[in-house]
N, C-alpha and C positions, 0 to 999 in steps of 0.2 A: 504493500500500500504506500510505501515511501515514494515510489515512482509516480503514483497517482497524485500525491500531494505536490510533488515538484511540478508536474505538468499542469495541475490546477492553478498553481501560482503563476506559471507562465501565461496561461489563458487569462487569468484575472488581470495581469499586467497589461496584456493586449487589449482587453475590454475597456480599460481605463484610459485609452488613447483616442478621444473623440475626433482628433484631427484627421485620423486615417481610417476611421471605422464608421459604419452605419449604425442604426439603432440596434441595441442588444435586445434579445427576447427571452422571456421566462416562459417555459413550456411545461404545463402540468397535464399529464395524460393518464386516463384510465382506459383499459381495454380488455378484450377477451380473445384468447387464442383458441380457435375452433379445433385445431388438430391435437393440441395437448390439454385442452380444457383448463387452461390456467388463466387466472385473472391477474392483470398487471397494472402497476402504477409506476409513473416515471416523473422525475423532476429534472429538467434540462435547461441549461443556460447556453445560448448560442450567439454568435456575432458574425456579421458579414462585412467585408471590406469592399470598397469601390474598385479595387484592382482585381477582384475576382476570387480572392481567398475567403474561406469560411471555416469556422472552428466552433466546436461545442464540447461541453462536458455534461454528463448526465449520470444519474443514479437510478437503478431499477429495483423494484421489489415485486415478487409475485408469489402466489400461493403454491402449494404442492400440486403436482399434476398426476391424474389418474390415482392409482393405489400403490405407487412405488414406495415401499416401506423404508427404503434407504434415503429418501429425500426429506429435508427439513420442512417444517410448516411454512417457512418463508425463506427465500433466497435473496441475497443482496449483491449487487455488483456496481462497479463504477467504470465508465468508459469515456474515452476522449476521441474525438473525430475531427479530421481536417480534410478539406477538399478544395479543388480549384475549378472554377467555372470557365469553360471555353465556349463562348457563344458562336454557334454556327450561323444563325440568323436571328430574327426577332422572336422566333418561336422555339427553335431547337437549341439545346444546350448539352454538352458532354462534361461530366464531372469525374475526373480521376481523383481518388482519395484514399485515405488510410484510417481505419478504426482500430484503436488499441483498447482492449478490454481487460480489466483487473478484477479478479475474484479471489476467494480464499484458496482455490486450487492452483492459481498461477496466472500468467499473462497470455492473452490470445491476440494475434495480429490479423487484421482483415483488410488487405488491399482490395480495392474495388474500382469499377468504372460504371457510371450511371448515365443513361441517356434519357432526357426529359423533353416533353413537348407541351408548350402552353397553348391549349386549345382556345382559351379565352383568358382574360386578365384574372379570372378567379378559378378556372378549372385547369388542372395539370395532370398529365399522364406520364409515368416513368417506368423504366425497366433497368435493373441493376444486376451485374454479376459480381460476386465477392468470393474470395478464397479465404477461409478461416484456418489459420495455422496456429496450433497451440505450442507454446514454448515448454510445456510440461507433458509428462506421460501419465496415462491412466490404464487400469486393467481393462482389457477388452473381453468380449464374450468367450474367447478361447483361453483366458487366463494369462495372456501375454501383456506386457507393459508396452504400450505404443501410443501414438498421438491420434487423438480423435479429430483429424482434419476433415474439413467439409467444403465441398463446392456448393455454392448457394446462389439461386436466382430469385430476385424479388420483382414483383410488379406493383405499381402504385397508382392510385387515383386520389387526388387531393382537391378539395373544394373549399375556398375561402368564403365563409358565410358573411363575415364582416371583419373589421380591423382587429377584433378580439378573439374570434372563434373560427376554428378550422375543423372540417370533417375529413378523415382520411381512411381509405380502405387499402389493405395490403394483402397480397398473396405470395407465398414463399414455397419454393421447391428445393429440397435438400438432397445431396448425394454424398454419402460418407465414403471416405477412402478405405477405411479399415472396418473391422468387425465390431461395430458398436450398435446399440439400440438407438432409435430415433426418439425425439421428444414425445411422439405419440405411441411409443413402446413397440414399434415394429423394428425388424432387423433385416439384413440383406437376404437371409434365407427364407423369409416368410412369403409363401405363395410364389407368384410369378414376378412380383415387382422387385426390381433391384435397387429402387430408391424410394424414399418416403415423401409423401406430399402432405403438407398442411394446407388445406384448401384456401383458407383466408384468415387473416388476423383483423378483426373489426376493432378499430381503435378510435377513440374520440379525443380531440385536442381542445384544450382551453389555453389560449395564448394571451399573455399580458405583455405589452411592449414597455420596456423600462425607459 
């Protein structure tokens, strides 16, 4: 967690520089994950700069999923994200970025690239590929210690209701590299499917601009 504190300090220092940044936002989210049946809450602070850079820091808490006896009643983590917007035209944007996730197990890195389309000034569609690489090892279903690395594809629909509230819908497809169960408790050998799908994550956003 020491790394998280250092990175949070850097982000807060950047957020305090109004000459180079746009308005910071405080994002409070409550949501439900249909694939894992988990309820999630999130507190997130983000900042965008006029030169295209964007950064955020967030903390997540969610309840136990399904009936996995090895999981706690609540899980907490902290993650820091940075990306850079490349405007293709007035509607299309490509964002390469990096997400760094801190938990009690260790650190996970998630380089990604996202393509988004502004259909209107309030309605946005996006698709993202991210590779989640864990810097730590865990026991897999075969009893071996390996990394639970994941290929992840996300689809987004975001609608800005007004300046304070936003509704977002997200669907995610996961493909694990090694022999681990998915969040919905399926594994590579279950049935004919070699990867697990969480059909959608319905999440609601309440955003207050600082």
